[in-house]
C-alpha positions as a Markdown table, in Angstrom:
| # | Residue | x | y | z |
|---|---|---|---|---|
| 1 | Met | 100.4 | 63.2 | 139.6 |
| 2 | Lys | 99.0 | 60.3 | 140.9 |
| 3 | Leu | 102.5 | 58.5 | 141.1 |
| 4 | Arg | 103.9 | 61.0 | 143.3 |
| 5 | Leu | 100.8 | 61.3 | 145.5 |
| 6 | Ile | 101.4 | 57.3 | 146.0 |
| 7 | Phe | 105.3 | 58.0 | 147.1 |
| 8 | Ser | 103.7 | 61.0 | 149.0 |
| 9 | Leu | 101.6 | 58.8 | 151.1 |
| 10 | Leu | 104.2 | 55.8 | 151.1 |
| 11 | Met | 106.9 | 58.0 | 152.5 |
| 12 | Ile | 104.4 | 59.5 | 155.7 |
| 13 | Leu | 103.3 | 56.0 | 156.9 |
| 14 | Leu | 106.9 | 55.0 | 157.1 |
| 15 | Gly | 108.2 | 57.7 | 159.0 |
| 16 | Gly | 105.2 | 56.6 | 161.1 |
| 17 | Cys | 106.6 | 53.3 | 161.1 |
| 18 | Ala | 110.5 | 53.3 | 161.1 |
| 19 | Ser | 110.6 | 52.5 | 164.4 |
| 20 | Val | 108.8 | 49.4 | 164.4 |
| 21 | Lys | 111.2 | 46.3 | 165.4 |
| 22 | Thr | 110.2 | 43.0 | 163.9 |
| 23 | Asn | 112.0 | 39.8 | 164.3 |
| 24 | Thr | 111.5 | 38.8 | 160.9 |
| 25 | Pro | 115.3 | 39.9 | 159.0 |
| 26 | Gly | 114.6 | 41.8 | 155.6 |
| 27 | Asp | 111.0 | 42.8 | 156.9 |
| 28 | Pro | 111.6 | 45.7 | 159.6 |
| 29 | Leu | 108.3 | 47.3 | 158.3 |
| 30 | Glu | 106.4 | 43.8 | 159.1 |
| 31 | Lys | 103.7 | 45.2 | 160.9 |
| 32 | Leu | 103.4 | 48.3 | 158.4 |
| 33 | Asn | 103.4 | 45.6 | 155.2 |
| 34 | Arg | 100.2 | 43.0 | 156.8 |
| 35 | Pro | 97.9 | 45.4 | 156.8 |
| 36 | Leu | 98.7 | 46.8 | 153.4 |
| 37 | Tyr | 98.5 | 42.8 | 152.4 |
| 38 | Ser | 95.3 | 42.8 | 153.6 |
| 39 | Phe | 94.3 | 45.5 | 151.7 |
| 40 | Asn | 95.3 | 44.7 | 148.7 |
| 41 | Arg | 94.6 | 40.8 | 149.0 |
| 42 | Gly | 91.1 | 42.6 | 149.7 |
| 43 | Leu | 90.8 | 44.5 | 146.1 |
| 44 | Asp | 92.3 | 41.5 | 144.6 |
| 45 | Lys | 89.4 | 38.6 | 145.9 |
| 46 | Ala | 86.5 | 41.8 | 145.4 |
| 47 | Ile | 88.0 | 43.4 | 142.3 |
| 48 | Leu | 90.7 | 42.5 | 140.2 |
| 49 | Arg | 90.4 | 38.2 | 140.4 |
| 50 | Pro | 86.8 | 38.5 | 139.2 |
| 51 | Val | 87.0 | 40.9 | 136.3 |
| 52 | Thr | 90.9 | 39.3 | 135.5 |
| 53 | Lys | 88.7 | 35.6 | 135.0 |
| 54 | Gly | 85.7 | 37.7 | 133.3 |
| 55 | Tyr | 88.2 | 38.7 | 130.7 |
| 56 | Gln | 89.6 | 34.9 | 130.3 |
| 57 | Ala | 86.3 | 33.8 | 129.9 |
| 58 | Ile | 85.0 | 36.1 | 127.3 |
| 59 | Thr | 88.1 | 36.6 | 125.1 |
| 60 | Pro | 89.2 | 34.1 | 122.9 |
| 61 | Asp | 92.7 | 32.7 | 123.0 |
| 62 | Pro | 93.8 | 34.4 | 120.4 |
| 63 | Val | 93.3 | 37.9 | 121.3 |
| 64 | Glu | 94.1 | 37.3 | 124.7 |
| 65 | His | 97.8 | 36.5 | 123.0 |
| 66 | Gly | 98.0 | 39.4 | 120.8 |
| 67 | Val | 97.8 | 41.5 | 123.8 |
| 68 | Ser | 100.0 | 39.6 | 126.0 |
| 69 | His | 102.5 | 40.0 | 123.4 |
| 70 | Val | 101.8 | 43.8 | 122.6 |
| 71 | Leu | 102.2 | 44.6 | 126.3 |
| 72 | Gly | 105.6 | 42.1 | 125.9 |
| 73 | Asn | 106.5 | 44.1 | 123.2 |
| 74 | Leu | 106.2 | 47.1 | 125.5 |
| 75 | Glu | 108.5 | 45.2 | 127.7 |
| 76 | Asp | 110.7 | 44.9 | 125.7 |
| 77 | Val | 111.7 | 48.2 | 125.2 |
| 78 | Ile | 112.6 | 48.6 | 129.1 |
| 79 | Thr | 114.3 | 45.3 | 129.0 |
| 80 | Thr | 116.6 | 47.3 | 126.1 |
| 81 | Val | 117.7 | 50.3 | 128.2 |
| 82 | Asn | 118.0 | 48.4 | 131.3 |
| 83 | Gly | 120.2 | 46.0 | 129.5 |
| 84 | Ala | 122.8 | 48.4 | 127.6 |
| 85 | Leu | 122.9 | 50.6 | 131.6 |
| 86 | Gln | 123.9 | 47.3 | 132.3 |
| 87 | Gly | 126.7 | 46.8 | 130.4 |
| 88 | Lys | 124.8 | 44.1 | 128.9 |
| 89 | Leu | 125.7 | 46.0 | 124.7 |
| 90 | Lys | 124.7 | 42.3 | 123.3 |
| 91 | Gln | 121.6 | 41.4 | 125.2 |
| 92 | Ser | 120.8 | 44.7 | 124.5 |
| 93 | Gly | 121.0 | 45.0 | 121.1 |
| 94 | Ser | 119.5 | 41.7 | 120.6 |
| 95 | Asp | 116.2 | 42.5 | 122.7 |
| 96 | Phe | 116.3 | 45.6 | 120.7 |
| 97 | Thr | 116.4 | 43.8 | 117.3 |
| 98 | Arg | 113.1 | 42.4 | 119.0 |
| 99 | Val | 111.4 | 45.6 | 119.5 |
| 100 | Leu | 111.7 | 46.7 | 115.7 |
| 101 | Ile | 110.6 | 43.3 | 114.0 |
| 102 | Asn | 107.9 | 42.8 | 116.4 |
| 103 | Ser | 106.9 | 46.3 | 115.8 |
| 104 | Thr | 106.9 | 46.5 | 112.2 |
| 105 | Ile | 106.4 | 42.6 | 110.7 |
| 106 | Gly | 104.8 | 41.4 | 114.0 |
| 107 | Ile | 102.4 | 44.4 | 113.5 |
| 108 | Val | 103.1 | 46.6 | 117.1 |
| 109 | Gly | 103.7 | 43.3 | 118.9 |
| 110 | Ile | 100.6 | 41.5 | 118.3 |
| 111 | Phe | 102.4 | 38.3 | 116.9 |
| 112 | Asp | 105.8 | 37.7 | 118.6 |
| 113 | Val | 107.9 | 36.9 | 114.9 |
| 114 | Ala | 111.3 | 37.4 | 117.2 |
| 115 | Ser | 111.0 | 34.4 | 119.2 |
| 116 | Lys | 110.0 | 32.7 | 115.9 |
| 117 | Trp | 112.9 | 33.8 | 114.5 |
| 118 | Gly | 115.4 | 32.9 | 117.7 |
| 119 | Leu | 115.8 | 36.0 | 119.4 |
| 120 | Lys | 115.3 | 35.0 | 122.8 |
| 121 | Lys | 113.2 | 37.5 | 125.4 |
| 122 | His | 114.7 | 38.9 | 128.4 |
| 123 | Asp | 113.7 | 40.7 | 131.5 |
| 124 | Glu | 115.9 | 43.8 | 132.9 |
| 125 | Asp | 114.1 | 46.1 | 134.6 |
| 126 | Phe | 115.7 | 49.6 | 136.7 |
| 127 | Gly | 115.4 | 47.5 | 139.9 |
| 128 | Gln | 117.7 | 44.8 | 138.5 |
| 129 | Thr | 120.2 | 48.4 | 137.3 |
| 130 | Leu | 120.5 | 49.2 | 140.2 |
| 131 | Gly | 121.2 | 46.1 | 142.0 |
| 132 | Tyr | 123.5 | 45.4 | 139.2 |
| 133 | Trp | 125.3 | 48.6 | 140.1 |
| 134 | Gly | 125.5 | 47.5 | 143.8 |
| 135 | Ile | 122.0 | 49.0 | 145.6 |
| 136 | Lys | 121.4 | 47.1 | 148.3 |
| 137 | Pro | 117.7 | 46.5 | 148.0 |
| 138 | Gly | 117.0 | 47.6 | 151.2 |
| 139 | Pro | 113.8 | 46.6 | 153.9 |
| 140 | Tyr | 110.9 | 44.6 | 151.7 |
| 141 | Leu | 107.8 | 46.8 | 151.3 |
| 142 | Met | 104.2 | 46.4 | 150.4 |
| 143 | Leu | 103.0 | 48.8 | 148.2 |
| 144 | Pro | 99.5 | 49.6 | 148.4 |
| 145 | Phe | 97.9 | 48.7 | 145.0 |
| 146 | Leu | 101.2 | 47.6 | 143.4 |
| 147 | Gly | 102.1 | 44.8 | 146.1 |
| 148 | Pro | 105.8 | 43.8 | 146.8 |
| 149 | Ser | 108.7 | 45.4 | 146.8 |
| 150 | Asp | 111.7 | 46.8 | 148.6 |
| 151 | Phe | 113.0 | 50.2 | 148.9 |
| 152 | Arg | 115.0 | 49.2 | 146.0 |
| 153 | Asp | 112.9 | 48.4 | 143.4 |
| 154 | Thr | 110.3 | 51.1 | 144.3 |
| 155 | Trp | 113.0 | 53.9 | 143.4 |
| 156 | Gly | 113.4 | 51.4 | 139.9 |
| 157 | Leu | 109.6 | 51.7 | 139.2 |
| 158 | Val | 110.1 | 55.4 | 138.9 |
| 159 | Gly | 113.2 | 54.5 | 136.3 |
| 160 | Asp | 110.8 | 52.0 | 134.8 |
| 161 | Tyr | 108.1 | 54.6 | 134.2 |
| 162 | Leu | 110.6 | 57.3 | 132.6 |
| 163 | Val | 111.4 | 54.6 | 129.9 |
| 164 | Asn | 108.4 | 53.1 | 128.9 |
| 165 | Pro | 107.6 | 54.5 | 125.6 |
| 166 | Ile | 103.4 | 54.6 | 126.7 |
| 167 | Thr | 104.4 | 57.3 | 129.2 |
| 168 | Tyr | 104.9 | 59.5 | 126.8 |
| 169 | Asn | 101.7 | 58.9 | 124.3 |
| 170 | Asn | 99.5 | 61.9 | 124.7 |
| 171 | Asn | 95.9 | 60.2 | 124.2 |
| 172 | Lys | 95.4 | 59.2 | 128.1 |
| 173 | Thr | 92.5 | 56.8 | 126.9 |
| 174 | Leu | 95.3 | 54.8 | 125.4 |
| 175 | Arg | 97.2 | 55.6 | 128.7 |
| 176 | Tyr | 94.8 | 54.3 | 130.5 |
| 177 | Ser | 93.5 | 51.3 | 128.6 |
| 178 | Val | 97.7 | 49.9 | 128.6 |
| 179 | Thr | 97.7 | 50.4 | 132.1 |
| 180 | Gly | 94.9 | 48.3 | 133.1 |
| 181 | Met | 95.3 | 45.5 | 130.3 |
| 182 | Arg | 99.0 | 45.4 | 131.9 |
| 183 | Ile | 97.5 | 45.0 | 135.4 |
| 184 | Ile | 94.7 | 42.4 | 134.3 |
| 185 | Asp | 97.4 | 40.4 | 131.6 |
| 186 | Thr | 99.7 | 40.3 | 135.1 |
| 187 | Arg | 96.7 | 38.7 | 137.5 |
| 188 | Ala | 96.0 | 36.4 | 134.5 |
| 189 | Ser | 99.8 | 35.1 | 134.5 |
| 190 | Leu | 99.0 | 34.1 | 138.5 |
| 191 | Leu | 95.7 | 32.6 | 138.6 |
| 192 | Ser | 97.2 | 29.2 | 138.5 |
| 193 | Leu | 99.4 | 30.4 | 142.0 |
| 194 | Asp | 96.2 | 31.0 | 143.6 |
| 195 | Lys | 95.2 | 27.8 | 144.9 |
| 196 | Gln | 98.9 | 27.2 | 146.0 |
| 197 | Leu | 98.9 | 30.6 | 147.6 |
| 198 | Glu | 95.5 | 29.9 | 150.0 |
| 199 | Glu | 97.1 | 26.9 | 151.1 |
| 200 | Ser | 99.7 | 28.4 | 152.8 |
| 201 | Ile | 100.1 | 28.5 | 156.2 |
| 202 | Asp | 100.9 | 32.3 | 156.2 |
| 203 | Glu | 100.2 | 33.8 | 152.5 |
| 204 | Tyr | 101.9 | 36.6 | 153.9 |
| 205 | Ala | 105.3 | 35.0 | 154.6 |
| 206 | Phe | 104.7 | 33.6 | 151.1 |
| 207 | Val | 104.0 | 36.5 | 149.0 |
| 208 | Arg | 107.6 | 38.4 | 150.6 |
| 209 | Asp | 110.2 | 35.1 | 150.6 |
| 210 | Ala | 108.6 | 34.4 | 147.0 |
| 211 | Tyr | 109.1 | 37.6 | 146.0 |
| 212 | Leu | 112.3 | 38.6 | 147.6 |
| 213 | Gln | 114.3 | 35.1 | 146.2 |
| 214 | Asn | 112.9 | 36.0 | 142.8 |
| 215 | Arg | 114.3 | 39.3 | 142.9 |
| 216 | Gln | 117.9 | 37.7 | 143.7 |
| 217 | Tyr | 117.7 | 35.3 | 141.1 |
| 218 | Lys | 117.0 | 38.0 | 138.5 |
| 219 | Val | 120.0 | 40.6 | 140.2 |
| 220 | Tyr | 122.4 | 37.9 | 139.7 |
| 221 | Asp | 121.1 | 36.1 | 136.5 |
| 222 | Gly | 120.1 | 33.2 | 137.9 |
| 223 | Asp | 123.4 | 32.3 | 140.5 |
| 224 | Pro | 122.9 | 34.5 | 143.2 |
| 225 | Pro | 125.2 | 33.6 | 146.5 |
| 226 | Thr | 124.4 | 31.7 | 148.8 |
| 227 | Thr | 124.4 | 30.5 | 152.3 |
| 228 | Asp | 127.6 | 28.6 | 151.6 |
| 229 | Asp | 129.3 | 31.1 | 149.8 |
| 230 | Trp | 128.9 | 32.9 | 152.7 |
| 231 | Leu | 130.0 | 30.2 | 155.3 |
| 232 | Glu | 133.1 | 29.6 | 152.8 |
| 233 | Glu | 134.1 | 33.4 | 152.5 |
| 234 | Asp | 133.4 | 33.3 | 156.6 |
| 235 | Asp | 136.1 | 30.2 | 156.9 |
| 236 | Glu | 138.7 | 31.5 | 154.8 |
| 237 | Asp | 138.7 | 35.1 | 157.3 |
| 238 | Asp | 138.6 | 32.4 | 160.4 |
| 239 | Asp | 141.6 | 30.6 | 158.7 |
| 240 | Cys | 143.0 | 33.9 | 157.9 |
| 241 | Ile | 143.1 | 34.8 | 161.4 |
| 242 | Glu | 144.4 | 31.8 | 162.8 |
| 243 | Asp | 147.3 | 31.4 | 159.8 |
| 244 | Asn | 148.3 | 35.0 | 159.7 |
| 245 | Cys | 147.6 | 35.7 | 156.3 |
| 246 | Asp | 148.1 | 39.5 | 156.8 |
| 247 | Glu | 151.5 | 39.0 | 157.4 |
| 248 | Lys | 153.9 | 39.4 | 154.5 |
| 249 | Pro | 156.5 | 37.2 | 153.5 |
| 250 | Glu | 159.7 | 37.3 | 154.0 |
């Protein structure tokens, strides 16, 4: 219900701002995104960051690492499904094996036994799956409460929600607790970047550019197309025009 409400609100906002034009490529909704970023940043400074730092201060490192491993085990389920949807069957099988090992020998993932046994952890989500099958990212989008995204990754959140096993647990307290811990754990992993963010000339642009570059890197499995690649393609097209490349040899 809450997820549908957020998306309904988002579509209303986008409908009212679709005609906004900016000079930033890939970010035609910048005039909408910037206030949403300020809203999210305000919540982070007032609530999320202090809570996360307090959590780290009172939680013993072994417990903190155990929580991260449990959450990581749930993410491996999502990765397994999306790897299969991308046709990466060998990788998906390895990820599924990780889930089996960590869920049993690792005690629901508290201990990352699979990594110690040489099974590499991967990172696949439904947004990447859509990108793999040729769906374009669309405009950059700052989601209220959820942070940076784009149109493709926004729908990707729905796909990941549907394959997350915790979604189907009838215990609401458990579901909300896992969601809360995921938010805190994610924020804790980003605390080291706070200084770099605060020292940036434009926080919003820094977050946007970092997000878009990171997502492109992941969609292309670490080998995204470069500007030089596009230039070479353009040069080849120009050469073909001059040399009449379309002409069939006699």
